[in-house]
N, C-alpha and C positions, 0 to 999 in steps of 0.2 A: 294563357287564356284560361280563366277560371270558369268551369261549366258545372252547373247544378242540374242533376237529373232528379226530377220530382215525380212521385208516383202516388196513386191511390189504388190500393190493393185490398180486396176483401178476404181472399184465402191464401195469398202469397205468390201466385203465379206472376202477377204484374210486377211485384217487388223483385222477383228473380230476373225479369226482363230489364228493369231499370238498373239493377246492379251489374248485369252483363254489359249494358250500354256504357255505364260509368267506367267499368274495367277496360273496355275497348278504347274509350276516349283517353284513358290514362296511358294505355299502351302506345297510343299515337302521340304522346308527349304533352297532352293537356292535363291541367289540374282538374279532376272530376270527382264528384261525390254524389251518391244517391241518398235522398232523404224522402221520408213519407211526407205527403202534402201537409198534414197537420203540424209537422215539425220543420217545415221548410225555412222558417225565419224570413229575414228581409231578402227579397229577390233583387233589390237594388245593388247588393254587394257582389253580384255575379256578372261576368261578362256575357255569358250565353246560358240558355236554359233548354232542357229537353223535358217535356211534361207528358206524363202518360197516365192512363187510367184503365182499370178493368171496365168492361161494358156489361151492364145488366139491363134487361128489358129495353135494349136499344139506346141506352144513355150512359154517359160517363158517371162515375161516382160523384156525389155532390161535392165532396171536399176538393176534387180536382177542378170541376167546372166553376165552383165558387172562387177558388184560388185564381183562376185565369180572369174572371170578371172583376174581382177585387183589385187585382194588380195590373189591369189592362194598360194603364199609362206607362208603367215601368216596362212591361213586356213588349209594348209596341216600340220601345226605344232600343231593344236588344234583339239579336238573332235568337229565334225560338223555333224548336221543332216539337211536334206533337206525335204521340203514338197511342194506339188503343190495343187492348188485349181482350180477346173475347171468343171468336168463333172456335168451336170445338170440332175435332176431327181433322182429317187430312184431305178431304175432298175439295177440289177447286171450285166445284159448283154445288149449290145446295139442292134440296129435294125439289124445288120449283124450277131448277135449271138456271138460277141466277149465280153470278160470281159470289162465292161464299164470303170473301173479304169485303166486297162492295156492299153486300147485303147487311154485313155486320157493322158498317160505318155508323157511328153514333149520330143520332138525330141532330144534336146541337153542334157538331164538329165544324161544319161550314161557317156557322155564326162565330164560334170561338176563334177559328183560324183567321177570319176576316177582321175580327175585333183587334187582334194583336199583330196582324201581318205575318203569320207563321210561315216559315220557310217551306215546310212540308208536313204532311200527316201520313202516318203509316199504320195499317192494321196488321197485327200479328196474331197467329193462332195462339190460344191459351191452353190452360190445363185444368183438369177437374179431378180432384181426389174426393170420392164420396165420403171417406172417413172424416173429412174436414167440414162436411155440410151439416152435421147434427141430424137429429131424427126428422125434424120438419123438412129440411132440405132434401134428405134422402127420399122422403115420401113424395115431395113435389117433383122429383126427378123422374118419376115413373108415371105411366099412364094408368088408367083404371084397370086395364088388362094386364098390367105388370111389366110391360116392355119399357126399356129405358128410353126416355125422351132425349136425354143428353148423354153423349158417350163419355165414359170415364177414361182418363189417361192424360199424359203430358204430350201435347201436340205442338209445343213451341218449336219453331225451326231456328235453332241457335245460329246456324250459318247465315240465314237470312237476316237475323237480328244483328249479328256482328258485321255483316256487309253494310247494312244501313248505318250503323254506328260509325263505321269507317268512312262512309260518305259524309256524314255530319262532321267528323274530324277533319276531313280534307277541306270542307268548306270553311271551317274555322281556322285551319292552319294550312293554307294552300302551299303546295310544293314550290320551293324557290325556283324562279325561272332561270334558265341558263344565261349567264352573263356573257355578253359578247367579248371576245378576246381583243386585246389592244395591241 
């Protein structure tokens, strides 16, 4: 089973998640490769796909959402899983008392998932390295009083990501059922 893991990553955290998913799928015996959305090539050449994007301002990166919309007919004919990378920190609930991952779910994800009949969508915590932001990004990261609006650090839960990738692999390659003895 040839599986392509496509990603749209602004600063590299989502790329890291996609590469880890592809690695885990490979360990499970699937042919898997991670590619940037802009370099995905023909999706028709793959048996299954996992598509992920960084989330900014509550939305997937344009190259990921456009890829899904442009290829909706092909994707609807294959097993597809979606993932999002975005919330920062380790708190299960945000400052307003909402589930942090549910609050970070991209605005268009229900539409995209329905459009292609996605098997699942998962939100993973992301990472933020202020050194990768540039001067404007570092300034936007802070309030007028100088307090950080967004926490810096790597909040990706690799065990959670690998567990999910393992579930995807099991769905693509179910365990052989026990054969009755004769």
